C-alpha positions in Angstrom: 7.8 -16.1 -72.3 10.0 -18.5 -74.1 13.5 -17.5 -75.3 16.2 -19.6 -77.0 20.0 -19.1 -76.6 22.0 -20.6 -79.4 25.7 -21.2 -79.3 26.8 -22.4 -82.7 29.7 -24.7 -83.5 30.6 -26.4 -86.7 33.3 -28.9 -86.0 36.1 -29.9 -83.7 35.5 -30.5 -80.0 32.9 -27.7 -79.7 29.2 -28.5 -79.8 26.2 -26.5 -80.9 23.9 -26.0 -77.9 20.3 -24.7 -77.8 19.1 -23.5 -74.4 15.3 -23.2 -74.2 14.2 -20.8 -71.4 10.6 -20.8 -70.3 10.2 -18.0 -67.8 13.1 -18.4 -65.5 13.4 -22.2 -66.0 15.8 -23.8 -68.5 14.7 -27.0 -70.1 17.2 -29.8 -70.7 19.8 -28.5 -73.2 19.7 -29.6 -76.8 23.2 -30.6 -77.9 24.5 -31.1 -81.5 27.9 -31.8 -83.0 29.5 -31.8 -86.4 26.4 -30.0 -87.9 26.8 -27.6 -90.8 25.1 -24.3 -90.6 22.0 -25.4 -92.6 21.5 -28.4 -90.4 21.9 -26.3 -87.3 19.4 -23.8 -88.7 16.9 -26.6 -89.5 17.2 -28.0 -85.9 16.7 -24.6 -84.3 13.8 -23.9 -86.7 12.1 -27.2 -85.8 12.5 -26.4 -82.1 11.1 -22.9 -82.7 8.1 -24.3 -84.5 7.4 -26.4 -81.4 8.1 -23.9 -78.6 7.2 -20.6 -80.4 9.9 -18.5 -78.7 9.5 -14.7 -78.5 13.3 -14.4 -79.2 16.1 -16.5 -80.4 19.5 -15.1 -79.3 22.2 -16.4 -81.6 25.9 -16.0 -81.2 26.9 -14.4 -84.5 30.6 -14.7 -84.1 32.0 -17.1 -86.7 29.6 -19.7 -88.2 26.7 -18.5 -86.1 26.3 -15.5 -88.4 25.1 -17.8 -91.2 22.6 -19.5 -88.8 21.3 -16.1 -87.7 20.9 -14.8 -91.3 19.0 -17.9 -92.4 16.7 -17.9 -89.3 16.0 -14.2 -89.9 15.3 -14.9 -93.6 12.8 -17.6 -92.5 11.0 -15.0 -90.4 12.0 -16.2 -86.9 12.5 -13.6 -84.1 16.3 -13.7 -84.0 18.5 -11.3 -82.0 22.2 -11.2 -82.8 24.7 -11.6 -79.9 28.2 -10.4 -80.6 30.3 -11.1 -77.6 33.0 -8.6 -78.4 30.8 -5.6 -78.9 31.0 -2.7 -76.5 28.1 -2.1 -74.1 27.2 0.8 -71.7 25.7 -1.6 -69.2 26.6 -1.4 -65.5 26.6 -4.0 -62.8 23.8 -4.1 -60.2 25.6 -1.6 -58.0 25.9 0.8 -60.9 29.6 1.3 -60.1 31.2 -1.1 -62.6 31.0 -1.3 -66.3 32.0 -4.1 -68.7 34.7 -4.7 -71.2 32.2 -6.2 -73.7 28.8 -7.8 -74.1 30.2 -11.3 -73.1 31.3 -9.9 -69.8 28.0 -8.0 -69.3 25.9 -11.1 -70.1 27.9 -13.5 -67.9 28.1 -11.1 -65.0 24.4 -10.2 -65.2 23.5 -13.9 -65.2 25.8 -14.4 -62.2 23.9 -11.7 -60.4 20.6 -13.3 -61.3 21.7 -16.6 -59.8 22.6 -15.0 -56.4 20.3 -16.1 -53.6 17.9 -13.3 -52.8 18.1 -11.9 -56.3 14.3 -12.6 -56.8 14.8 -14.4 -60.1 14.5 -18.0 -58.9 16.3 -19.4 -61.9 15.9 -23.2 -62.4 18.6 -25.0 -64.3 18.4 -28.6 -65.6 20.5 -31.3 -63.9 23.5 -31.1 -66.4 27.1 -31.7 -65.2 28.5 -30.1 -68.3 26.4 -27.0 -67.7 27.5 -26.7 -64.1 31.2 -27.2 -65.1 30.8 -24.5 -67.8 29.1 -22.0 -65.5 31.9 -22.3 -62.8 34.8 -22.3 -65.3 35.4 -18.6 -66.3 37.6 -16.4 -64.3 37.1 -12.6 -64.1 38.9 -9.4 -63.1 38.3 -5.8 -62.7 40.3 -3.5 -65.0 41.8 -0.3 -63.7 39.1 1.7 -65.6 36.4 0.1 -63.4 35.2 -2.4 -66.0 34.6 -6.1 -65.4 36.3 -8.6 -67.8 35.1 -12.2 -67.9 37.6 -14.6 -69.3 37.3 -15.0 -73.1 36.1 -18.3 -74.6 39.5 -18.9 -76.3 41.4 -18.4 -73.0 39.0 -20.9 -71.3 39.6 -23.4 -74.1 43.4 -23.1 -73.7 43.1 -23.6 -69.9 40.5 -26.4 -69.8 40.9 -28.0 -73.1 37.2 -27.3 -74.0 34.8 -24.5 -74.6 31.9 -23.4 -72.4 29.2 -24.0 -75.1 26.4 -25.1 -72.7 26.8 -22.1 -70.4 27.1 -19.7 -73.3 23.8 -20.8 -74.7 22.1 -20.5 -71.3 23.6 -17.0 -70.7 22.4 -15.9 -74.1 18.9 -17.2 -73.3 18.8 -14.7 -70.4 20.5 -11.8 -72.3 18.4 -8.7 -72.9 20.0 -5.6 -74.3 18.8 -2.8 -72.0 16.9 0.2 -73.2 19.1 3.2 -72.3 17.4 6.2 -70.6 17.3 9.4 -72.6 20.8 10.8 -72.8 21.9 14.3 -71.8 22.2 16.6 -74.8 25.2 15.7 -76.9 25.6 12.2 -75.4 25.7 9.3 -77.7 23.0 6.7 -77.4 22.4 3.6 -79.6 18.8 4.1 -80.9 18.5 0.4 -81.5 19.4 -0.7 -78.0 16.7 -2.9 -76.6 14.7 -3.2 -79.8 13.9 -6.6 -81.2 13.8 -6.9 -85.0 11.2 -9.2 -86.4 
């Protein structure tokens, strides 16, 4: 299965990055800079015509929302990724939760990269990507939830954003389907569903 992760930027130092995942292998990343939302949409659409992804996970915070909306309008299988949203996901041990989807996505990808995880993820030789993946700090809050450092905090500390890693992490992101809840519990009925 082919999946795209798209981290959208419009200007400044940040870059738009498309991560193309085929199975558990990531192809060389596609970088773009100073592109407006329609140019970004066109580039992602051209890649999607070539690779036929089952899903395109787009960061919808900021300018990415416009790219997501246009790709959806064009009929591509897009999935919105809103880093700040809450999630009921747990870590592999089942003991710790997450502050938000960004933390859940980054931590889950970290667990997938661990030796012996069984995923066998293959990443392209890309120094920017390696630097991005090793940049974020994390902590466990008193409520037992993991918080991965926010993108803005990383930018302040390093002077750059983790665009390449964000795209790759999104390419591996899958919203879990929650089990049937106990009577009275709240469950998101759309969790895990892809909208075409």
